[in-house]
N, CA, C and O atoms as a GROMACS GRO file, in nm:
protein
  536
    1MET      N    1   0.084  -0.116   0.000
    1MET     CA    2   0.000   0.000   0.000
    1MET      C    3   0.089   0.124   0.000
    1MET      O    4   0.185   0.132   0.077
    2THR      N    5   0.059   0.217  -0.085
    2THR     CA    6   0.138   0.339  -0.093
    2THR      C    7   0.064   0.455  -0.028
    2THR      O    8  -0.059   0.461  -0.027
    3SER      N    9   0.141   0.543   0.023
    3SER     CA   10   0.083   0.662   0.088
    3SER      C   11   0.104   0.782  -0.004
    3SER      O   12   0.213   0.801  -0.058
    4THR      N   13   0.002   0.860  -0.019
    4THR     CA   14   0.016   0.981  -0.100
    4THR      C   15  -0.013   1.102  -0.012
    4THR      O   16  -0.096   1.098   0.079
    5THR      N   17   0.058   1.208  -0.042
    5THR     CA   18   0.035   1.332   0.030
    5THR      C   19  -0.058   1.420  -0.052
    5THR      O   20  -0.047   1.427  -0.175
    6ALA      N   21  -0.147   1.485   0.016
    6ALA     CA   22  -0.239   1.574  -0.054
    6ALA      C   23  -0.163   1.698  -0.099
    6ALA      O   24  -0.100   1.767  -0.019
    7VAL      N   25  -0.170   1.724  -0.226
    7VAL     CA   26  -0.107   1.843  -0.282
    7VAL      C   27  -0.219   1.939  -0.317
    7VAL      O   28  -0.310   1.904  -0.392
    8PRO      N   29  -0.214   2.062  -0.263
    8PRO     CA   30  -0.320   2.156  -0.293
    8PRO      C   31  -0.327   2.186  -0.442
    8PRO      O   32  -0.226   2.216  -0.506
    9VAL      N   33  -0.445   2.179  -0.495
    9VAL     CA   34  -0.465   2.206  -0.637
    9VAL      C   35  -0.552   2.330  -0.649
    9VAL      O   36  -0.667   2.331  -0.604
   10THR      N   37  -0.498   2.431  -0.710
   10THR     CA   38  -0.572   2.554  -0.732
   10THR      C   39  -0.600   2.564  -0.881
   10THR      O   40  -0.508   2.556  -0.963
   11SER      N   41  -0.725   2.581  -0.914
   11SER     CA   42  -0.758   2.591  -1.055
   11SER      C   43  -0.696   2.716  -1.115
   11SER      O   44  -0.665   2.813  -1.045
   12ARG      N   45  -0.679   2.712  -1.244
   12ARG     CA   46  -0.619   2.825  -1.315
   12ARG      C   47  -0.703   2.951  -1.296
   12ARG      O   48  -0.649   3.060  -1.276
   13ALA      N   49  -0.835   2.937  -1.302
   13ALA     CA   50  -0.923   3.054  -1.287
   13ALA      C   51  -0.909   3.116  -1.148
   13ALA      O   52  -0.906   3.238  -1.135
   14VAL      N   53  -0.901   3.032  -1.046
   14VAL     CA   54  -0.885   3.083  -0.909
   14VAL      C   55  -0.750   3.154  -0.897
   14VAL      O   56  -0.741   3.262  -0.838
   15ASN      N   57  -0.646   3.094  -0.952
   15ASN     CA   58  -0.513   3.154  -0.946
   15ASN      C   59  -0.511   3.290  -1.017
   15ASN      O   60  -0.452   3.385  -0.966
   16VAL      N   61  -0.574   3.298  -1.133
   16VAL     CA   62  -0.579   3.425  -1.207
   16VAL      C   63  -0.657   3.528  -1.125
   16VAL      O   64  -0.617   3.645  -1.118
   17GLY      N   65  -0.767   3.486  -1.064
   17GLY     CA   66  -0.845   3.577  -0.981
   17GLY      C   67  -0.766   3.628  -0.861
   17GLY      O   68  -0.774   3.745  -0.826
   18LEU      N   69  -0.690   3.538  -0.798
   18LEU     CA   70  -0.609   3.578  -0.684
   18LEU      C   71  -0.498   3.675  -0.726
   18LEU      O   72  -0.467   3.770  -0.654
   19TRP      N   73  -0.439   3.650  -0.844
   19TRP     CA   74  -0.336   3.742  -0.893
   19TRP      C   75  -0.396   3.880  -0.922
   19TRP      O   76  -0.334   3.982  -0.894
   20ALA      N   77  -0.516   3.881  -0.978
   20ALA     CA   78  -0.583   4.010  -1.003
   20ALA      C   79  -0.607   4.083  -0.872
   20ALA      O   80  -0.588   4.205  -0.863
   21LEU      N   81  -0.648   4.009  -0.771
   21LEU     CA   82  -0.671   4.068  -0.638
   21LEU      C   83  -0.539   4.118  -0.579
   21LEU      O   84  -0.536   4.224  -0.516
   22GLN      N   85  -0.431   4.044  -0.599
   22GLN     CA   86  -0.300   4.087  -0.551
   22GLN      C   87  -0.260   4.219  -0.615
   22GLN      O   88  -0.211   4.309  -0.546
   23VAL      N   89  -0.279   4.231  -0.745
   23VAL     CA   90  -0.242   4.354  -0.816
   23VAL      C   91  -0.328   4.470  -0.766
   23VAL      O   92  -0.277   4.580  -0.745
   24LEU      N   93  -0.458   4.445  -0.748
   24LEU     CA   94  -0.548   4.549  -0.698
   24LEU      C   95  -0.506   4.596  -0.559
   24LEU      O   96  -0.496   4.716  -0.534
   25LEU      N   97  -0.481   4.501  -0.469
   25LEU     CA   98  -0.440   4.538  -0.333
   25LEU      C   99  -0.304   4.607  -0.333
   25LEU      O  100  -0.282   4.700  -0.255
   26ALA      N  101  -0.213   4.562  -0.417
   26ALA     CA  102  -0.082   4.627  -0.425
   26ALA      C  103  -0.099   4.773  -0.468
   26ALA      O  104  -0.033   4.862  -0.414
   27ALA      N  105  -0.186   4.797  -0.564
   27ALA     CA  106  -0.210   4.935  -0.610
   27ALA      C  107  -0.273   5.019  -0.499
   27ALA      O  108  -0.233   5.133  -0.477
   28VAL      N  109  -0.371   4.964  -0.430
   28VAL     CA  110  -0.439   5.036  -0.322
   28VAL      C  111  -0.339   5.073  -0.213
   28VAL      O  112  -0.334   5.188  -0.168
   29TYR      N  113  -0.259   4.976  -0.171
   29TYR     CA  114  -0.164   5.002  -0.062
   29TYR      C  115  -0.048   5.090  -0.106
   29TYR      O  116   0.000   5.171  -0.026
   30ALA      N  117  -0.002   5.077  -0.229
   30ALA     CA  118   0.106   5.164  -0.277
   30ALA      C  119   0.057   5.309  -0.283
   30ALA      O  120   0.129   5.401  -0.244
   31PHE      N  121  -0.065   5.328  -0.333
   31PHE     CA  122  -0.122   5.463  -0.339
   31PHE      C  123  -0.138   5.520  -0.198
   31PHE      O  124  -0.105   5.637  -0.174
   32SER      N  125  -0.188   5.439  -0.107
   32SER     CA  126  -0.206   5.482   0.030
   32SER      C  127  -0.072   5.515   0.096
   32SER      O  128  -0.058   5.615   0.167
   33ALA      N  129   0.027   5.430   0.072
   33ALA     CA  130   0.160   5.452   0.129
   33ALA      C  131   0.222   5.581   0.077
   33ALA      O  132   0.288   5.653   0.152
   34PHE      N  133   0.202   5.610  -0.050
   34PHE     CA  134   0.260   5.730  -0.110
   34PHE      C  135   0.215   5.855  -0.035
   34PHE      O  136   0.296   5.942  -0.005
   35GLY      N  137   0.085   5.864  -0.005
   35GLY     CA  138   0.033   5.979   0.068
   35GLY      C  139   0.092   5.993   0.207
   35GLY      O  140   0.114   6.104   0.256
   36LYS      N  141   0.116   5.879   0.269
   36LYS     CA  142   0.172   5.882   0.405
   36LYS      C  143   0.321   5.916   0.402
   36LYS      O  144   0.369   5.996   0.482
   37LEU      N  145   0.394   5.854   0.310
   37LEU     CA  146   0.539   5.873   0.306
   37LEU      C  147   0.579   6.010   0.252
   37LEU      O  148   0.691   6.056   0.276
   38THR      N  149   0.488   6.076   0.179
   38THR     CA  150   0.516   6.211   0.131
   38THR      C  151   0.453   6.316   0.222
   38THR      O  152   0.457   6.435   0.192
   39ALA      N  153   0.394   6.272   0.332
   39ALA     CA  154   0.335   6.359   0.434
   39ALA      C  155   0.233   6.456   0.376
   39ALA      O  156   0.238   6.577   0.401
   40GLU      N  157   0.140   6.402   0.297
   40GLU     CA  158   0.032   6.486   0.245
   40GLU      C  159  -0.047   6.542   0.362
   40GLU      O  160  -0.067   6.473   0.463
   41ALA      N  161  -0.093   6.664   0.350
   41ALA     CA  162  -0.158   6.735   0.460
   41ALA      C  163  -0.276   6.657   0.518
   41ALA      O  164  -0.293   6.653   0.640
   42GLN      N  165  -0.356   6.595   0.434
   42GLN     CA  166  -0.472   6.520   0.482
   42GLN      C  167  -0.429   6.402   0.569
   42GLN      O  168  -0.491   6.373   0.671
   43ASN      N  169  -0.323   6.334   0.529
   43ASN     CA  170  -0.272   6.222   0.609
   43ASN      C  171  -0.214   6.270   0.741
   43ASN      O  172  -0.239   6.209   0.845
   44VAL      N  173  -0.139   6.377   0.737
   44VAL     CA  174  -0.081   6.431   0.861
   44VAL      C  175  -0.192   6.467   0.959
   44VAL      O  176  -0.185   6.433   1.077
   45ALA      N  177  -0.293   6.536   0.910
   45ALA     CA  178  -0.404   6.577   0.997
   45ALA      C  179  -0.477   6.455   1.053
   45ALA      O  180  -0.513   6.452   1.171
   46GLY      N  181  -0.498   6.355   0.970
   46GLY     CA  182  -0.567   6.234   1.015
   46GLY      C  183  -0.490   6.160   1.122
   46GLY      O  184  -0.549   6.116   1.221
   47PHE      N  185  -0.361   6.146   1.105
   47PHE     CA  186  -0.280   6.074   1.203
   47PHE      C  187  -0.263   6.155   1.331
   47PHE      O  188  -0.253   6.098   1.440
   48GLU      N  189  -0.260   6.286   1.319
   48GLU     CA  190  -0.257   6.371   1.439
   48GLU      C  191  -0.387   6.354   1.517
   48GLU      O  192  -0.386   6.344   1.640
   49ALA      N  193  -0.501   6.352   1.445
   49ALA     CA  194  -0.632   6.337   1.510
   49ALA      C  195  -0.643   6.202   1.581
   49ALA      O  196  -0.709   6.191   1.684
   50MET      N  197  -0.579   6.099   1.525
   50MET     CA  198  -0.582   5.967   1.587
   50MET      C  199  -0.484   5.954   1.704
   50MET      O  200  -0.488   5.858   1.780
   51GLY      N  201  -0.396   6.054   1.716
   51GLY     CA  202  -0.296   6.050   1.822
   51GLY      C  203  -0.173   5.969   1.788
   51GLY      O  204  -0.093   5.938   1.876
   52LEU      N  205  -0.156   5.935   1.659
   52LEU     CA  206  -0.040   5.856   1.618
   52LEU      C  207   0.075   5.942   1.568
   52LEU      O  208   0.188   5.896   1.559
   53GLY      N  209   0.047   6.066   1.535
   53GLY     CA  210   0.151   6.158   1.490
   53GLY      C  211   0.215   6.117   1.359
   53GLY      O  212   0.173   6.022   1.294
   54THR      N  213   0.318   6.192   1.322
   54THR     CA  214   0.385   6.164   1.195
   54THR      C  215   0.466   6.035   1.201
   54THR      O  216   0.484   5.968   1.099
   55THR      N  217   0.516   5.999   1.318
   55THR     CA  218   0.591   5.874   1.330
   55THR      C  219   0.502   5.756   1.296
   55THR      O  220   0.541   5.668   1.219
   56GLY      N  221   0.383   5.753   1.352
   56GLY     CA  222   0.288   5.647   1.321
   56GLY      C  223   0.251   5.646   1.174
   56GLY      O  224   0.236   5.540   1.114
   57MET      N  225   0.238   5.764   1.116
   57MET     CA  226   0.205   5.775   0.974
   57MET      C  227   0.316   5.714   0.888
   57MET      O  228   0.289   5.639   0.795
   58TYR      N  229   0.440   5.748   0.920
   58TYR     CA  230   0.552   5.694   0.842
   58TYR      C  231   0.566   5.543   0.860
   58TYR      O  232   0.596   5.471   0.764
   59VAL      N  233   0.546   5.495   0.981
   59VAL     CA  234   0.556   5.350   1.006
   59VAL      C  235   0.450   5.275   0.926
   59VAL      O  236   0.480   5.176   0.859
   60ILE      N  237   0.326   5.322   0.933
   60ILE     CA  238   0.218   5.256   0.860
   60ILE      C  239   0.239   5.268   0.709
   60ILE      O  240   0.212   5.174   0.635
   61GLY      N  241   0.287   5.382   0.664
   61GLY     CA  242   0.317   5.399   0.522
   61GLY      C  243   0.424   5.300   0.475
   61GLY      O  244   0.413   5.242   0.367
   62ALA      N  245   0.528   5.282   0.557
   62ALA     CA  246   0.634   5.188   0.522
   62ALA      C  247   0.582   5.044   0.520
   62ALA      O  248   0.618   4.965   0.433
   63LEU      N  249   0.495   5.010   0.617
   63LEU     CA  250   0.435   4.876   0.619
   63LEU      C  251   0.347   4.853   0.496
   63LEU      O  252   0.348   4.745   0.438
   64GLU      N  253   0.272   4.954   0.458
   64GLU     CA  254   0.187   4.942   0.340
   64GLU      C  255   0.271   4.924   0.213
   64GLU      O  256   0.238   4.842   0.128
   65LEU      N  257   0.378   5.000   0.202
   65LEU     CA  258   0.465   4.987   0.085
   65LEU      C  259   0.532   4.851   0.081
   65LEU      O  260   0.540   4.789  -0.025
   66ALA      N  261   0.581   4.804   0.194
   66ALA     CA  262   0.643   4.671   0.200
   66ALA      C  263   0.542   4.563   0.163
   66ALA      O  264   0.575   4.470   0.089
   67GLY      N  265   0.420   4.575   0.212
   67GLY     CA  266   0.315   4.478   0.178
   67GLY      C  267   0.277   4.483   0.032
   67GLY      O  268   0.252   4.380  -0.030
   68ALA      N  269   0.274   4.604  -0.025
   68ALA     CA  270   0.243   4.618  -0.168
   68ALA      C  271   0.349   4.547  -0.252
   68ALA      O  272   0.316   4.482  -0.352
   69ILE      N  273   0.473   4.560  -0.214
   69ILE     CA  274   0.581   4.492  -0.285
   69ILE      C  275   0.570   4.341  -0.267
   69ILE      O  276   0.590   4.265  -0.361
   70ALA      N  277   0.536   4.298  -0.145
   70ALA     CA  278   0.524   4.155  -0.116
   70ALA      C  279   0.411   4.089  -0.195
   70ALA      O  280   0.410   3.967  -0.211
   71MET      N  281   0.316   4.167  -0.244
   71MET     CA  282   0.208   4.111  -0.325
   71MET      C  283   0.262   4.046  -0.453
   71MET      O  284   0.194   3.964  -0.514
   72PHE      N  285   0.383   4.084  -0.493
   72PHE     CA  286   0.443   4.030  -0.615
   72PHE      C  287   0.550   3.925  -0.588
   72PHE      O  288   0.619   3.881  -0.679
   73VAL      N  289   0.563   3.885  -0.462
   73VAL     CA  290   0.657   3.779  -0.423
   73VAL      C  291   0.572   3.661  -0.377
   73VAL      O  292   0.523   3.660  -0.264
   74PRO      N  293   0.554   3.560  -0.464
   74PRO     CA  294   0.461   3.451  -0.433
   74PRO      C  295   0.476   3.388  -0.296
   74PRO      O  296   0.376   3.352  -0.233
   75ARG      N  297   0.597   3.373  -0.246
   75ARG     CA  298   0.616   3.312  -0.114
   75ARG      C  299   0.564   3.401  -0.001
   75ARG      O  300   0.531   3.351   0.106
   76LEU      N  301   0.557   3.531  -0.025
   76LEU     CA  302   0.520   3.625   0.080
   76LEU      C  303   0.376   3.673   0.073
   76LEU      O  304   0.326   3.735   0.167
   77THR      N  305   0.308   3.646  -0.038
   77THR     CA  306   0.177   3.704  -0.060
   77THR      C  307   0.076   3.669   0.048
   77THR      O  308   0.007   3.758   0.098
   78GLY      N  309   0.066   3.542   0.086
   78GLY     CA  310  -0.032   3.503   0.187
   78GLY      C  311  -0.005   3.570   0.321
   78GLY      O  312  -0.098   3.618   0.386
   79LEU      N  313   0.120   3.572   0.362
   79LEU     CA  314   0.156   3.635   0.489
   79LEU      C  315   0.132   3.786   0.483
   79LEU      O  316   0.082   3.844   0.580
   80ALA      N  317   0.167   3.849   0.372
   80ALA     CA  318   0.143   3.992   0.357
   80ALA      C  319  -0.006   4.023   0.364
   80ALA      O  320  -0.046   4.121   0.427
   81ALA      N  321  -0.087   3.941   0.299
   81ALA     CA  322  -0.232   3.962   0.303
   81ALA      C  323  -0.284   3.946   0.446
   81ALA      O  324  -0.372   4.021   0.489
   82LEU      N  325  -0.231   3.848   0.517
   82LEU     CA  326  -0.272   3.827   0.657
   82LEU      C  327  -0.233   3.949   0.742
   82LEU      O  328  -0.310   3.991   0.828
   83CYS      N  329  -0.116   4.003   0.718
   83CYS     CA  330  -0.074   4.124   0.789
   83CYS      C  331  -0.163   4.243   0.754
   83CYS      O  332  -0.193   4.326   0.839
   84PHE      N  333  -0.205   4.250   0.628
   84PHE     CA  334  -0.297   4.356   0.587
   84PHE      C  335  -0.432   4.343   0.658
   84PHE      O  336  -0.494   4.444   0.690
   85VAL      N  337  -0.477   4.221   0.682
   85VAL     CA  338  -0.601   4.202   0.756
   85VAL      C  339  -0.586   4.264   0.895
   85VAL      O  340  -0.674   4.336   0.941
   86ALA      N  341  -0.475   4.235   0.961
   86ALA     CA  342  -0.450   4.291   1.094
   86ALA      C  343  -0.443   4.444   1.088
   86ALA      O  344  -0.499   4.513   1.174
   87LEU      N  345  -0.375   4.496   0.987
   87LEU     CA  346  -0.364   4.641   0.970
   87LEU      C  347  -0.501   4.704   0.949
   87LEU      O  348  -0.529   4.811   1.003
   88MET      N  349  -0.586   4.638   0.872
   88MET     CA  350  -0.719   4.692   0.844
   88MET      C  351  -0.812   4.682   0.965
   88MET      O  352  -0.903   4.764   0.980
   89ILE      N  353  -0.792   4.583   1.049
   89ILE     CA  354  -0.870   4.576   1.174
   89ILE      C  355  -0.836   4.700   1.258
   89ILE      O  356  -0.925   4.764   1.314
   90GLY      N  357  -0.709   4.731   1.266
   90GLY     CA  358  -0.667   4.852   1.338
   90GLY      C  359  -0.721   4.978   1.271
   90GLY      O  360  -0.763   5.072   1.340
   91ALA      N  361  -0.719   4.982   1.138
   91ALA     CA  362  -0.769   5.099   1.066
   91ALA      C  363  -0.919   5.117   1.088
   91ALA      O  364  -0.967   5.230   1.105
   92VAL      N  365  -0.994   5.007   1.088
   92VAL     CA  366  -1.138   5.016   1.114
   92VAL      C  367  -1.162   5.068   1.256
   92VAL      O  368  -1.244   5.157   1.276
   93ALA      N  369  -1.090   5.014   1.352
   93ALA     CA  370  -1.108   5.056   1.491
   93ALA      C  371  -1.074   5.204   1.510
   93ALA      O  372  -1.149   5.277   1.574
   94MET      N  373  -0.963   5.247   1.453
   94MET     CA  374  -0.922   5.388   1.468
   94MET      C  375  -1.017   5.481   1.392
   94MET      O  376  -1.051   5.588   1.442
   95THR      N  377  -1.058   5.439   1.274
   95THR     CA  378  -1.152   5.521   1.197
   95THR      C  379  -1.284   5.535   1.269
   95THR      O  380  -1.343   5.642   1.273
   96TRP      N  381  -1.330   5.425   1.328
   96TRP     CA  382  -1.455   5.428   1.404
   96TRP      C  383  -1.442   5.521   1.525
   96TRP      O  384  -1.533   5.599   1.554
   97ALA      N  385  -1.329   5.512   1.594
   97ALA     CA  386  -1.309   5.593   1.714
   97ALA      C  387  -1.297   5.742   1.683
   97ALA      O  388  -1.345   5.825   1.759
   98VAL      N  389  -1.235   5.775   1.570
   98VAL     CA  390  -1.210   5.916   1.538
   98VAL      C  391  -1.323   5.976   1.455
   98VAL      O  392  -1.377   6.082   1.489
   99GLY      N  393  -1.360   5.908   1.346
   99GLY     CA  394  -1.459   5.966   1.256
   99GLY      C  395  -1.592   5.896   1.257
   99GLY      O  396  -1.697   5.958   1.249
  100GLY      N  397  -1.585   5.763   1.269
  100GLY     CA  398  -1.707   5.683   1.270
  100GLY      C  399  -1.783   5.690   1.139
  100GLY      O  400  -1.730   5.736   1.037
  101GLY      N  401  -1.905   5.644   1.142
  101GLY     CA  402  -1.993   5.652   1.027
  101GLY      C  403  -1.946   5.577   0.905
  101GLY      O  404  -1.884   5.470   0.915
  102VAL      N  405  -1.976   5.634   0.791
  102VAL     CA  406  -1.948   5.566   0.664
  102VAL      C  407  -1.799   5.560   0.631
  102VAL      O  408  -1.759   5.484   0.542
  103LEU      N  409  -1.716   5.637   0.699
  103LEU     CA  410  -1.572   5.632   0.674
  103LEU      C  411  -1.513   5.495   0.702
  103LEU      O  412  -1.408   5.460   0.649
  104VAL      N  413  -1.580   5.419   0.786
  104VAL     CA  414  -1.532   5.285   0.824
  104VAL      C  415  -1.544   5.188   0.706
  104VAL      O  416  -1.473   5.087   0.702
  105ALA      N  417  -1.630   5.218   0.611
  105ALA     CA  418  -1.655   5.126   0.500
  105ALA      C  419  -1.530   5.099   0.416
  105ALA      O  420  -1.510   4.986   0.370
  106VAL      N  421  -1.447   5.199   0.396
  106VAL     CA  422  -1.330   5.181   0.308
  106VAL      C  423  -1.230   5.083   0.369
  106VAL      O  424  -1.196   4.984   0.304
  107PRO      N  425  -1.180   5.106   0.491
  107PRO     CA  426  -1.086   5.007   0.545
  107PRO      C  427  -1.151   4.870   0.567
  107PRO      O  428  -1.084   4.767   0.557
  108ALA      N  429  -1.280   4.868   0.597
  108ALA     CA  430  -1.348   4.740   0.615
  108ALA      C  431  -1.352   4.663   0.484
  108ALA      O  432  -1.326   4.542   0.483
  109ALA      N  433  -1.384   4.730   0.375
  109ALA     CA  434  -1.390   4.663   0.244
  109ALA      C  435  -1.253   4.614   0.201
  109ALA      O  436  -1.239   4.503   0.150
  110VAL      N  437  -1.150   4.696   0.221
  110VAL     CA  438  -1.014   4.656   0.185
  110VAL      C  439  -0.970   4.539   0.273
  110VAL      O  440  -0.901   4.449   0.226
  111GLY      N  441  -1.010   4.541   0.399
  111GLY     CA  442  -0.978   4.431   0.490
  111GLY      C  443  -1.043   4.301   0.446
  111GLY      O  444  -0.981   4.195   0.456
  112VAL      N  445  -1.165   4.308   0.399
  112VAL     CA  446  -1.233   4.188   0.349
  112VAL      C  447  -1.161   4.133   0.227
  112VAL      O  448  -1.141   4.012   0.216
  113LEU      N  449  -1.120   4.220   0.136
  113LEU     CA  450  -1.045   4.175   0.017
  113LEU      C  451  -0.912   4.112   0.058
  113LEU      O  452  -0.871   4.010   0.002
  114ALA      N  453  -0.844   4.171   0.156
  114ALA     CA  454  -0.719   4.114   0.205
  114ALA      C  455  -0.744   3.978   0.269
  114ALA      O  456  -0.662   3.887   0.254
  115ALA      N  457  -0.856   3.963   0.340
  115ALA     CA  458  -0.889   3.834   0.402
  115ALA      C  459  -0.915   3.728   0.296
  115ALA      O  460  -0.874   3.613   0.313
  116VAL      N  461  -0.983   3.765   0.189
  116VAL     CA  462  -1.007   3.670   0.079
  116VAL      C  463  -0.874   3.625   0.021
  116VAL      O  464  -0.853   3.506  -0.004
  117LEU      N  465  -0.783   3.719   0.000
  117LEU     CA  466  -0.652   3.685  -0.055
  117LEU      C  467  -0.572   3.600   0.044
  117LEU      O  468  -0.508   3.503   0.004
  118ALA      N  469  -0.575   3.634   0.171
  118ALA     CA  470  -0.503   3.556   0.273
  118ALA      C  471  -0.554   3.412   0.274
  118ALA      O  472  -0.475   3.318   0.285
  119TRP      N  473  -0.684   3.394   0.262
  119TRP     CA  474  -0.742   3.260   0.258
  119TRP      C  475  -0.699   3.188   0.130
  119TRP      O  476  -0.662   3.070   0.134
  120GLY      N  477  -0.705   3.257   0.018
  120GLY     CA  478  -0.668   3.196  -0.109
  120GLY      C  479  -0.522   3.157  -0.118
  120GLY      O  480  -0.486   3.062  -0.187
  121ARG      N  481  -0.437   3.230  -0.049
  121ARG     CA  482  -0.292   3.203  -0.051
  121ARG      C  483  -0.244   3.140   0.080
  121ARG      O  484  -0.126   3.148   0.112
  122ARG      N  485  -0.334   3.077   0.154
  122ARG     CA  486  -0.298   3.020   0.284
  122ARG      C  487  -0.193   2.910   0.273
  122ARG      O  488  -0.114   2.891   0.366
  123ASP      N  489  -0.190   2.836   0.161
  123ASP     CA  490  -0.089   2.731   0.145
  123ASP      C  491   0.052   2.790   0.138
  123ASP      O  492   0.146   2.730   0.191
  124SER      N  493   0.067   2.906   0.074
  124SER     CA  494   0.200   2.968   0.069
  124SER      C  495   0.242   3.015   0.209
  124SER      O  496   0.360   3.011   0.243
  125THR      N  497   0.145   3.059   0.289
  125THR     CA  498   0.177   3.099   0.426
  125THR      C  499   0.218   2.979   0.508
  125THR      O  500   0.313   2.986   0.586
  126ARG      N  501   0.147   2.869   0.492
  126ARG     CA  502   0.184   2.746   0.564
  126ARG      C  503   0.326   2.702   0.529
  126ARG      O  504   0.405   2.667   0.617
  127ARG      N  505   0.358   2.704   0.400
  127ARG     CA  506   0.492   2.664   0.357
  127ARG      C  507   0.598   2.760   0.411
  127ARG      O  508   0.710   2.719   0.441
  128LEU      N  509   0.563   2.885   0.422
  128LEU     CA  510   0.659   2.985   0.468
  128LEU      C  511   0.690   2.968   0.617
  128LEU      O  512   0.805   2.981   0.659
  129VAL      N  513   0.587   2.937   0.698
  129VAL     CA  514   0.609   2.926   0.842
  129VAL      C  515   0.642   2.784   0.888
  129VAL      O  516   0.679   2.765   1.004
  130ALA      N  517   0.629   2.685   0.801
  130ALA     CA  518   0.655   2.546   0.839
  130ALA      C  519   0.795   2.527   0.899
  130ALA      O  520   0.807   2.459   1.001
  131PRO      N  521   0.901   2.583   0.841
  131PRO     CA  522   1.032   2.563   0.901
  131PRO      C  523   1.044   2.623   1.041
  131PRO      O  524   1.124   2.576   1.122
  132LEU      N  525   0.966   2.724   1.071
  132LEU     CA  526   0.971   2.785   1.203
  132LEU      C  527   0.904   2.700   1.308
  132LEU      O  528   0.934   2.710   1.427
  133ARG      N  529   0.812   2.614   1.263
  133ARG     CA  530   0.739   2.529   1.355
  133ARG      C  531   0.814   2.401   1.389
  133ARG      O  532   0.780   2.331   1.484
  134GLY      N  533   0.916   2.372   1.310
  134GLY     CA  534   0.999   2.255   1.340
  134GLY      C  535   0.964   2.135   1.272
  134GLY      O  536   1.028   2.032   1.291
   0.00000   0.00000   0.00000
């Protein structure tokens, strides 16, 4: 009797859809990072209102830019998407606390898209962290 290991099979259509989502999220986060890293007045005011200051703005901008780049590195995509989910949970919470209302819809929607991507690329995340687990 032979033993076989289950190899995840992703259909071509699903893979193409996930890549499209990766490109979309990379564009969203790169655009968002640009405003933060260039200290656009609206971003500065927003981060000051949240109590995070310019340091927080630059840190989040750098994380967004790093994640946008990671969207094009297949080994890192799942983990980057998972990190974006965490970032968007924080963004929803801060947006709700400061502005509330319909402003929460944008980070919430982006967070849902990041969650879909994290789920779709979960096998790459498993392979990435497997050596750390021993």
